[in-house]
C-alpha positions in Angstrom: 180.7 -64.5 4.6 180.9 -68.2 3.7 182.9 -69.7 0.9 180.9 -71.3 -2.0 182.2 -74.0 -4.3 181.0 -75.8 -7.4 180.4 -79.6 -6.8 178.4 -80.8 -9.8 177.8 -80.0 -13.5 175.2 -81.0 -16.0 174.2 -79.8 -19.6 172.0 -80.6 -22.5 173.5 -78.6 -25.6 173.8 -78.4 -29.5 177.2 -80.1 -29.1 176.5 -82.7 -26.4 174.0 -84.0 -23.9 176.4 -84.4 -21.2 179.5 -82.4 -19.9 182.1 -84.6 -21.1 180.8 -84.7 -24.7 180.1 -80.8 -24.8 183.5 -80.1 -23.4 185.2 -82.5 -25.7 183.5 -81.0 -28.9 184.0 -77.4 -27.6 187.9 -77.8 -27.1 188.1 -79.4 -30.6 186.1 -76.4 -32.3 183.2 -78.6 -33.4 180.0 -76.6 -33.8 176.5 -77.9 -33.6 174.9 -75.9 -36.3 172.8 -77.4 -39.2 169.5 -77.2 -41.2 166.6 -77.3 -38.9 164.8 -80.5 -38.5 162.1 -79.7 -36.0 159.9 -78.0 -38.2 159.7 -76.9 -41.9 161.9 -73.9 -42.1 161.9 -73.5 -45.8 159.8 -70.4 -45.8 162.0 -68.7 -43.3 164.9 -66.3 -44.0 167.0 -68.3 -41.5 167.1 -72.0 -41.9 169.7 -73.2 -39.6 170.1 -73.5 -35.8 172.0 -75.4 -33.1 169.4 -78.0 -32.3 169.8 -80.5 -29.4 170.2 -84.0 -30.8 169.2 -87.5 -29.6 167.5 -86.2 -26.6 165.7 -88.6 -24.6 163.4 -87.2 -21.9 162.4 -90.6 -20.5 166.0 -91.0 -19.4 165.3 -88.3 -16.8 161.6 -88.0 -16.5 158.6 -90.7 -16.1 157.2 -91.5 -19.3 153.7 -90.4 -17.9 155.1 -87.0 -17.0 156.8 -86.1 -20.3 153.7 -85.0 -21.9 153.0 -82.6 -18.9 156.3 -81.0 -19.3 157.4 -78.4 -21.9 160.7 -79.3 -23.7 162.6 -76.3 -22.0 161.6 -77.8 -18.5 162.7 -81.2 -19.7 166.1 -80.0 -20.7 166.4 -78.2 -17.3 165.5 -81.4 -15.3 167.9 -83.5 -17.3 170.7 -81.0 -16.7 169.9 -80.7 -13.1 169.8 -84.6 -12.6 173.3 -84.7 -14.2 174.7 -82.1 -11.9 173.0 -83.4 -8.8 174.1 -87.0 -9.4 177.7 -86.1 -9.9 177.7 -83.9 -6.7 176.1 -86.6 -4.7 174.1 -83.8 -2.7 170.6 -85.6 -2.9 169.4 -87.1 0.3 172.1 -85.9 2.4 171.1 -82.3 3.2 168.0 -80.9 5.0 165.3 -80.0 2.6 165.1 -76.7 4.0 168.9 -75.9 3.3 168.6 -77.1 -0.6 167.5 -74.5 -3.1 166.8 -74.5 -6.6 167.5 -71.4 -9.1 166.9 -72.4 -12.6 166.2 -69.4 -15.0 164.7 -69.2 -18.4 164.5 -66.4 -20.8 161.2 -67.4 -22.4 159.8 -70.5 -20.7 157.3 -72.9 -22.4 157.1 -71.3 -25.6 156.6 -74.6 -27.6 153.5 -75.3 -25.2 152.2 -71.8 -26.1 152.4 -72.5 -29.6 150.7 -75.9 -29.5 147.8 -74.7 -27.3 147.2 -71.5 -29.2 146.9 -73.6 -32.4 144.2 -75.8 -30.4 142.4 -72.9 -29.4 142.2 -71.2 -32.9 141.2 -74.5 -34.7 139.1 -76.4 -32.0 138.2 -73.7 -29.7 139.3 -72.8 -25.9 137.6 -75.9 -24.5 140.4 -78.1 -26.2 143.1 -76.3 -24.4 145.1 -78.7 -22.1 144.7 -78.4 -18.3 148.4 -78.6 -18.2 148.7 -75.4 -20.4 149.7 -72.9 -17.8 152.0 -75.0 -15.6 153.7 -76.2 -18.7 154.3 -72.7 -20.1 155.4 -70.7 -17.1 159.1 -69.9 -17.0 159.3 -71.0 -13.2 158.4 -74.6 -13.6 161.6 -76.2 -14.5 163.0 -74.8 -11.2 159.7 -76.0 -9.3 160.0 -79.4 -10.9 163.5 -79.8 -10.0 162.6 -78.7 -6.4 160.0 -81.4 -6.3 162.4 -84.1 -7.5 164.8 -83.4 -4.7 162.7 -82.2 -1.9 164.4 -78.8 -2.1 162.3 -76.8 0.1 164.9 -74.0 0.6 165.2 -70.7 -1.6 163.7 -71.0 -5.0 164.4 -68.3 -7.4 163.8 -68.9 -11.3 165.2 -65.8 -12.8 163.9 -64.2 -16.0 166.4 -61.8 -17.4 166.7 -62.7 -21.0 170.1 -64.0 -22.1 171.4 -63.2 -18.6 169.0 -65.6 -16.9 171.2 -68.4 -16.0 174.1 -66.2 -15.0 171.8 -64.2 -12.7 170.5 -67.4 -11.3 173.8 -68.8 -10.5 175.0 -65.4 -9.0 171.8 -65.1 -6.9 172.4 -68.6 -5.8 176.1 -67.9 -4.8 174.9 -64.9 -2.8 172.1 -67.1 -0.8 174.8 -69.4 0.2 177.4 -66.9 0.9 175.2 -65.1 3.4 173.7 -68.3 5.1 170.2 -68.7 3.5 171.1 -72.3 2.1 173.9 -74.8 2.2 173.5 -75.9 -1.4 171.7 -74.7 -4.4 170.9 -76.3 -7.9 171.5 -73.4 -10.3 171.5 -72.5 -14.0 169.2 -72.1 -16.9 167.1 -73.7 -19.6 165.5 -72.7 -22.9 164.0 -74.4 -26.1 163.3 -71.9 -28.8 163.9 -73.6 -32.2 160.4 -73.3 -33.3 158.7 -71.0 -36.0 157.3 -68.4 -33.6 160.5 -67.9 -31.7 162.7 -68.0 -35.0 160.3 -65.7 -36.9 160.5 -63.1 -34.0 164.3 -63.1 -33.8 164.6 -63.0 -37.7 162.3 -60.0 -37.8 164.1 -58.1 -35.1 167.4 -58.7 -37.1 169.1 -60.6 -34.3 170.0 -63.8 -36.3 172.7 -64.4 -38.8 171.2 -64.9 -42.3 174.2 -66.7 -43.9 172.4 -70.2 -43.7 175.9 -71.6 -43.8 176.6 -73.7 -40.7 180.3 -73.2 -41.0 180.2 -69.7 -41.5 177.3 -68.3 -39.4 178.3 -67.9 -35.7 181.4 -65.8 -36.0 181.9 -63.9 -32.7 184.3 -60.8 -32.9 184.9 -61.6 -36.7 184.4 -58.7 -39.0 181.9 -60.7 -41.1 179.5 -61.6 -38.2 175.8 -60.6 -38.9 174.0 -62.0 -36.1 173.6 -65.0 -33.8 172.6 -68.7 -34.4 169.7 -69.9 -32.3 170.6 -72.6 -30.1 168.8 -74.7 -27.2 169.4 -76.8 -24.2 170.3 -76.2 -20.4 173.3 -75.6 -18.3 173.1 -76.5 -14.5 175.7 -76.6 -11.7 175.4 -77.3 -7.9 176.8 -74.6 -5.6 177.5 -75.7 -2.2 179.0 -74.0 1.2 182.7 -75.2 1.2 182.8 -76.6 4.7 179.6 -78.7 3.9 181.4 -80.0 0.7 184.6 -80.6 2.3 183.0 -82.5 5.4 181.3 -84.9 3.0 184.4 -85.3 0.7 182.6 -84.1 -2.3 184.5 -83.4 -5.4 185.1 -79.7 -5.6 185.8 -78.1 -9.2 186.5 -74.7 -8.1 185.1 -71.6 -6.0 182.7 -69.0 -7.1 183.9 -65.8 -5.6 182.1 -62.9 -7.2 178.9 -61.7 -9.1 177.8 -58.6 -10.7 174.4 -57.6 -11.9 173.7 -54.2 -13.7 171.5 -52.8 -16.5 172.3 -50.4 -19.4 169.1 -48.5 -19.0 169.5 -47.6 -22.6 167.6 -49.8 -25.2 165.4 -52.9 -25.6 167.7 -54.8 -27.7 171.0 -52.9 -28.3 173.9 -52.5 -25.9 175.1 -49.1 -24.5 177.3 -47.8 -27.2 180.0 -46.8 -24.5 179.5 -50.1 -22.6 178.7 -48.3 -19.4 176.5 -51.0 -17.8 179.0 -53.8 -18.8 182.1 -51.9 -17.6 180.5 -51.5 -14.3 179.4 -55.1 -14.3 183.1 -56.2 -14.5 184.1 -53.7 -11.8 181.5 -55.2 -9.4 182.4 -58.8 -9.9 185.9 -58.3 -9.6 185.5 -56.3 -6.6 183.4 -58.7 -4.7 185.9 -61.6 -5.8 188.8 -59.7 -4.2 190.9 -61.5 -7.0 193.8 -59.8 -8.7 193.3 -59.2 -12.4 196.3 -60.8 -14.1 197.3 -63.0 -17.1 196.0 -66.1 -15.4 192.4 -64.7 -15.9 190.2 -66.2 -18.8 187.1 -64.5 -20.1 184.1 -66.5 -21.6 182.3 -63.5 -22.9 178.7 -63.1 -24.1 180.2 -63.2 -27.7 176.9 -63.5 -29.7 178.4 -62.7 -33.1 176.0 -59.6 -33.4 177.8 -56.4 -34.7 176.9 -54.1 -31.7 177.3 -56.8 -28.9 180.7 -57.9 -29.5 182.0 -54.3 -30.2 180.4 -53.0 -26.8 181.9 -56.1 -25.0 185.3 -55.6 -26.3 185.0 -52.0 -25.4 183.8 -52.9 -21.7 186.7 -55.4 -21.1 189.3 -52.8 -22.4 187.5 -50.1 -20.4 188.0 -52.0 -17.1 191.4 -54.0 -17.6 193.2 -51.4 -19.7 196.5 -52.7 -21.0 196.1 -55.9 -19.4 193.1 -56.5 -21.6 195.3 -57.3 -24.6 196.8 -60.3 -22.6 193.6 -61.9 -21.2 192.6 -64.9 -23.4 188.8 -64.6 -24.4 186.8 -67.4 -26.2 183.1 -67.4 -27.0 181.3 -70.7 -26.5 178.5 -69.4 -28.7 180.7 -70.0 -31.7 179.8 -73.7 -31.4 176.7 -73.8 -29.2 175.0 -70.8 -30.6 172.8 -68.6 -28.3 171.1 -70.9 -25.8 169.1 -67.6 -24.6 168.3 -68.2 -20.9 170.4 -71.3 -20.8 173.5 -69.6 -22.4 175.0 -68.5 -19.1 174.8 -72.1 -17.6 176.7 -73.9 -20.4 179.3 -70.9 -20.4 179.8 -71.2 -16.7 180.5 -75.0 -17.3 183.1 -73.9 -20.0 184.5 -71.5 -17.6 184.8 -74.2 -14.8 186.2 -76.7 -17.0 188.9 -74.4 -18.2 190.1 -73.9 -14.7 190.0 -77.6 -14.2 191.8 -78.6 -17.4 194.0 -75.9 -18.3 192.6 -75.8 -21.7 190.8 -72.9 -23.3 188.5 -73.9 -26.0 188.7 -71.6 -29.2 186.5 -69.1 -30.7 185.6 -71.4 -33.7 185.2 -70.0 -37.3 187.1 -66.7 -36.6 189.0 -65.5 -39.9 188.8 -61.8 -40.3 189.9 -59.2 -38.0 187.5 -56.3 -37.1 189.2 -53.0 -35.8 186.4 -52.7 -33.3 187.2 -56.1 -31.9 191.1 -56.0 -31.1 191.6 -58.4 -28.2 192.8 -62.0 -27.9 189.9 -64.5 -29.0 191.9 -67.6 -29.0 190.9 -68.2 -32.6 190.0 -71.8 -33.9 192.6 -73.9 -31.9 192.3 -74.7 -28.3 195.1 -73.3 -26.1 196.8 -74.9 -23.2 197.5 -72.4 -20.4 198.0 -71.9 -16.7 194.6 -70.4 -15.8 193.4 -70.0 -12.1 190.4 -67.8 -12.5 187.7 -67.6 -15.2 185.1 -64.7 -15.8 181.9 -65.5 -17.4 179.8 -62.7 -18.8 176.2 -62.5 -20.1 174.4 -59.5 -21.5 170.6 -59.7 -22.2 167.9 -57.8 -24.1 166.6 -55.1 -22.0 170.1 -54.1 -21.1 170.4 -56.9 -18.4 174.0 -57.7 -17.7 175.3 -60.5 -15.4 178.8 -61.8 -14.5 180.2 -64.5 -12.4 183.7 -65.5 -11.6 185.3 -68.7 -10.6 188.8 -69.5 -9.2 191.0 -72.3 -8.3 190.6 -73.3 -4.6 
């Protein structure tokens, strides 16, 4: 039962393409929503998104390889490079003891669109020979493994919006039980395109306000859906003694992981929040940590009517009266829903909360909802004495995942 710590962070997000910038914008309540620029969205019911801005893949990938990688994988590689460089783990660990767990909810959907259009207009003979490896959802994990000669465990999780959190949690377990000494873990997705936007619009998941300042409003009575985001969030997990021996910077410990399913509906959460309640019980039990007022929760917090209500219920179900004293703030109020990457960036937010003693706000919160009655840290960051942070992800298909970090 080995201790697992965090030694590196990396991100590409709608509010910054590095951790320092993302965290500065989150703590000042700055969102990343605007009119879509990646394609003509004038014919869509939803015309705003949280796009990644000013991203240059050649900063992280050879120019000749950029055309062979889907955008989601480029985001994943970029975030992984940042995390690995900060950790200093590259080149000092046996290849068989270094793993990569980078998940994706959807994978290379941009490549799928491009190659489908080619097939329909020019015939199947014009499909790129790189179509399959660019499209499949394991390729970000595979490419990062190739880059760092990581021949250890490799598990690209695909569990919808819980993908990154599952990846980090499973990586934690692999190190805890001795299967690796370090694992690069997180998630990546890039779904600001007509096909993905149209699909989410038609299943009534997205906010239709088309007002960047009043669209992603987690736990607010006015909420009507999430805002599509994109990017990647990756962290380096490492066995504590290994990190200590090499004098690595240690952010915090990861001490618990939970993984359940609602077994209820394809897109809606369980109305009694049974799966999410059990999820919190499992992660707290494994961590051995005491639930108290020094706990912070970074929730799934999508800004959809059913999710925010059910998640509030799950937190209340488990923590009881203490739930009213626990600060909760949704990163999605500013980065939108990054799908399979969401849990990666939200894990980073949880880690930075422990490191800095600052809780970023739930931005845009204005109107109280009787179904959402807890402390959501509205609009203004809060300085506080936090020593543990719980990050929750709840995905389509009823997939629930949570991880907890604590000061070491």
